[in-house]
Every structure is written in C-alpha cells, then in structure tokens.
N, C-alpha and C positions, 0 to 999 in steps of 0.2 A: 766487592762491587760486581765481579763477574757473576756471582750467585744471584744477586739482586737482578742483574740484567737478564739472566736466564729465566728467573721467575716472571719478570715482566713479559718476556717473549712468550712463555707458556700461557700466561694470562691473556695476552693479546690474541694468541692463536685460538684459545678457548672461546673468547668473546666473538671472534670472527666466525668460528665454526658454528656457534650458537645462532648467530645472525643468519648464516647461510641455511641453517636447518629450518628456519621459518618459511613455510610455503605462503606465497602471496595470493590473496583472493581479491579480485577486482569486483567491488560491490557497487551496484547501481541502486540508488534509493530515492525516495521522494520526501519532501519536507512537510509532513503532516504529523500531528500528535501521536497517532496510533502506529507510526513507523519508527517511533523512538527506540524500541528494543533492537531493531535491526541496526540502527546507528550505533547503539551501545556495544554491539559485538566487537567493534575495533578496540574498545577500552580493555577488554579481557582476552583478546585473541592470543596473546603470548602464552597463556596457560595451555593452549592447544597447539603450540608450535605453528601458529598462523600469523600472518600480517594482513590486516584488512586495509585496502586502499579504496576509500569511499568516494563516490561521485554522485552528486545530486542532479536530478533531471526535473523538468517542469511537469511532466505527466508520464504515466506508464508506457504509452505507445511510443514515446520518444526514445525509450531504452532499447527497443527492438533492433534498430539498425546497428547499435553498438554491439549487441550480441552477435548479430550476423557477421560483423567485422572482426569478431574474435577479441573484442576489447572488454567484455564483461563476462564474469564467471557465475555470479550470483546476483539476482535482482529481486526487488520487492515491488509488487504492483497489485492493482485490483485484478481479480480473476479474469474479468472481461478483456483486459489488455493482453494478458497472457494467452487467452483463447484466440484473440485476433492475430497475435504473433504466430501461434502454432498453425493457424489456418494459412498463413503466408509462407509457411515452411521454415520459420525461425526454429533453430534446433534447441529446444528447451523442454524440460520436464518440470511439472508442478510437484514439489516435494513436501510442502507443508503449508499450513495457513499461519498467519501471525496476528490477525485481528479480525473482528467482525463488526458489521454495521458501518458507522462513520459517516452517515448521510442524514441531512435534514432538508425538508422543504420549508423555506422561510419566505415570508412576504414582508414588504415594506411596512413599517409601523403606522404609516399614514394612508396605506392603500385601501383599508376597509375590507381586505380579503380575509375570510375566515375558513375557507376550505378550498380544495383543488377545484371544486365546481365553480368557484368564483373567478377562475382563470380565463373564462371566455371574454375575448376582446382585450386581453392583457399580453404584455411582453414578459417572458420568463427566461431567465439566464441560466446557462449550464455549460460546463466544460464538455467538449465533444469527445466521444469515444470512451468514456469512463462509466463506472457503476452508476454515477449520478445521472447520466443521460438515460441509461437503460431503465432505471427505476422511475424517473420522471415520465418517460413515455408510457410505461406500464400503468402509472397512476392516471395519466390523461385518458388512456383507454378505459380504465375502470369507471371514469366519470362520463364516458361517451363523447369526449372532446376530440376534435381534429386539430392537427398541428402542422406547421411548416416553418422554415427559417425565413420565409417571405410572407408579406401580408396576404390575406385572403382566406385563411383558415380560422378556426375558433381561437387558437393560441399561436402567437408568433414566438418561436424559439430563437433566443439570441445566444449564439455561441461565443464564449470568451474564456480566457484563462482563469483558473481558480483564483489567482491573485487579484484579478480585476473585478470579480463578481461583487464583492462587498462594496467596493467604491461605487459601482454602477447602481446598486440598490440604494445606497445612501444618497446618491445624487438624483435618484428618481428616473434614471435612464431605463431601468427595468422595474417591473411591479413585484416580481418575486424571483426566487432562485432555488435551484436544487444544488446544495453546496456540501462540501466535505468538512471534516473537523481538522483543526480547531476553528477555522474561519466561520463556520456556521454558528458556533457558540459565541464567538466574538460579536457577531451581528446582534445576537440576543442580549448579551451583557452590555453592549454599548447603546442599546435601546433603539437602534434604527431598523431592527428586524423583529418579527414575531414568528414563533414556530407554528406552522400549519400542521405538520405531521412528520413522523419518521416513516419513510415509505417501505415498510417491511412486510406488507400484506400481499406481496406478489408471490408467484411460485418459487422464487429463490430465497424468500425470507430475508434474513440479515445477510447482505453480501459479504463474502469472505475475501480478505486480502491474501494474496498468495506469495510464497517464497518459491522462486524458480531457480533451478540449476541449469547451466548449459549442458547439453548432451556430452560435450567433451569432458567436463568435470565429472559428471556422473559415471560415464563409461570408462574413461581413460585414467582417472585418478581416484579410485574408490576409497583409498585411505584418507586422502585429503577431503573428499566429499563427506566421509563419516565424521571426521573431526570438525568440519564446518557445521554439520548438523548438530553435533553435541554443543558447539559454541552457541549456535542459535537458541537451542533449548535453555542453556544456562542464562543467556541474556534475557530471554523472555520470562523465564522463571523468576529471575531477580526482579524484574519490573512488576510481575504479578504479586509477589510476596512482599515487596518493599516499595509501596507507592510513593514514599518520600524520595527514594532514589530516582524513581521514574519521573516524578514531577520536577525535581531539581535539574535532572539531565536534559529533559525536553525544554523546559522554560529557559534555562540559562545557556546550555551548550548548543542545542539545536536552533532555538529561536532568539537567542541573545537578548532575552527580556522583552521581545516584541509581543508576547502574549502573557497574560497574567496567570498566577496559580489557579484562579477560579476558572479561567478559560480552559486550562488544562483539565481540571477536575470534571468540568461539564463535558468536554470533548471525549474523555476516556469513559465517562458514564454512558456515552452513546457509541463507543467503539472499543469494547474490552479486548485486551490482549488474549491470544489463543494460540494453539498449535494446529488445530484441526483443519483438515480439508478432506473432502470425499469425492469419489467419482460421481456420485449422484448429484451433488451440488454443482459441480463443474458442468455436467451434462445439462442440468436444468438451466443454468446460465447460458450455455451455448444455444440451447433451443430458443430462449427468449431473445438473444441477440439476433438470431436468424429471422425470427418473427418480425422484429422491428427494424431490421436492416442496420443494426449497430455493428461496426467493425467491417461492414461490406465484405462478407465472406462468400466466395463462390463455392467453396467446399468446406463446410464446418468440420472441425476435427472431432473424432470420437474421444470422449474423456478417458475411456478405459485404455486408450493407446498411449497416453502421455502423462497421466496422473500416477506418480510413483511414490507410494507412502512407505516403502520398505525401510528406507534409511531412518525416517521419523519413528517408525514402530520399534526398530532395533535400538535407537538412541534412548527412547523413553523407557524401554525395558531395562537398559543398562543403568539409567539414572535411578529407576526404582530399586533395582538390585543393589546399587551402591548405597542406598539409604537403609 
C-alpha cells in the first residue's frame, strides 16, 4: 500500500510539474474563416509546452488596448489594424502573415449595381478601420467617386460592424458592402448579394492578415516566442495540407454550424492561408492608410522598424530541415 501511495505521489508530482512547464500565451483572435488556423493553435499547443488562452474580439483595432494593458501576448489582425496600433505606440511586432485576401465588394441582388461605378448616389456599408475600408476607398478613387459618411458626396459610406453588414444588405438599408469572409460568401450563397469584385487591384494587392507578438514576448521571452512561432507554422501547415481538418474545425468548432461547408470553401478560396509578410507590403499599406486617412495616424510608423521576420524564417528553416 505504501509503495502504491508513493507511486501516486510521484505521478501527481510529475503531472503537476508538467502542467507548470507549459507557458501560457494569451491570444487575441477574430472570428473569420481565414483566422481558423490561429484558433487551431490551442488544440496542439501542448506539443510545444504551451497553453493557449484564446479571446475573441469584434475587430482588430479592439485588440490594441488589451495589448497596451499587458493582457495579450499574441494577436491576429489585418495589417492595417496593426499599423494603426503601432502608430499609437502599441508595443507590437508584426512577425508573420497568416492569410491573404478575404475581401469582396458585394451589391444587393435587387440593386441593379454591376460595378463600383454604379455606386454614385448609393449607400455602401463597411466596417471602420479595417482592410475592407481601405480597399473600398481605393476603389472609389479608382472610379473618380467622392465619399463621406454624411449625405452630399457621390457615395454615402455607412459604418457598421461586420456582423451587421449582411443583415443591412438583406434588408435594403444599404445598396452594397465591402465585406470580409465568410460573411461575403454567405451573402452570395444565400442569394441576397452579388459579387461586384475582389478589390485587389490597388497598390497593396491582396491584403495580408498579420500575426503580431507583443514586444515583451519577443524581447523578454525568446524561447517562448520561438515555440509559439513553431506552433503557428504547424497549425497553418495542417490547415493548408488537410483542408478537411480546416473545414471541420472552422465550421463546427469556430462557427458552431452557423456557416455551411460551401460558405467555408468559398471563403478560403478568396482568403488562402499563408505565412508570408514583407516590409514592402506593410509599408505600401501604411502609405495608403495615410493617403486616405484610415487609422488617423499623425506619425505613420516605418515598416522596417517593426516588421520582424527572423523568428518566422528560423522556424521555417527548422521545419524544412526536420523533413
């Protein structure tokens, strides 16, 4: 009996020490189809002696105060939200990309709109401060249209949350929208929206979604930061190589069946998973944001000062060498 008791004590001590060995990463995420691999990180985190504590936010800019408060270590957001944060002094580094694209301009199916040029005299919905707003304004400029969130210009911009845009389009409260995935694909599949374009013909091309680390994680916990990067790469690699796993996880675990498998396929067709981020892309996005006043930056950050791809490059080399 004493021997059994001692074995149990040793086992309990081992389990306790193993649990203590896992470093906690506080992850901020958004609920979009192309953010699924970020969410999946928590399912395989134990392999890297990590514990992921995930928290969802409504949009990328909402994450910034939590980072400033020291409540978030890692965050997923559009590059423009990260740029706006860095401009305000939020202590972050962009360390990787995790998806590209993810935007469609969609008109109401009964609107008669066939191009952005038809937006004159119309109301167009978009979420403020995201890649969607930036790309919409660039496309309006391409067509020589003026805009404001008040009547009087060619196009009236109606700002609302991502979750409300589809309902507004369906109800006819707006004539068109610049929307993220999978909500954009849902509008098409449910037949209340028609695609006008994927707005990728601007200087930034397909917008990149960025993985950011807090400066504290990057500078003060390099070993934890390296393991977190390796975890991110494995999660992303799993979703890229096994679309069935990606679909099941996003449809059932993230969205609890609120989107269909077809919604997911269409969404990811327009927002493929990726690792890549470059100083050039982030700088081009910064320049466009400054041009259109998105993010309201008094001093735009220089991309070369806060885009850090060393952890990504090291982890990718390690993964290649391991194969």
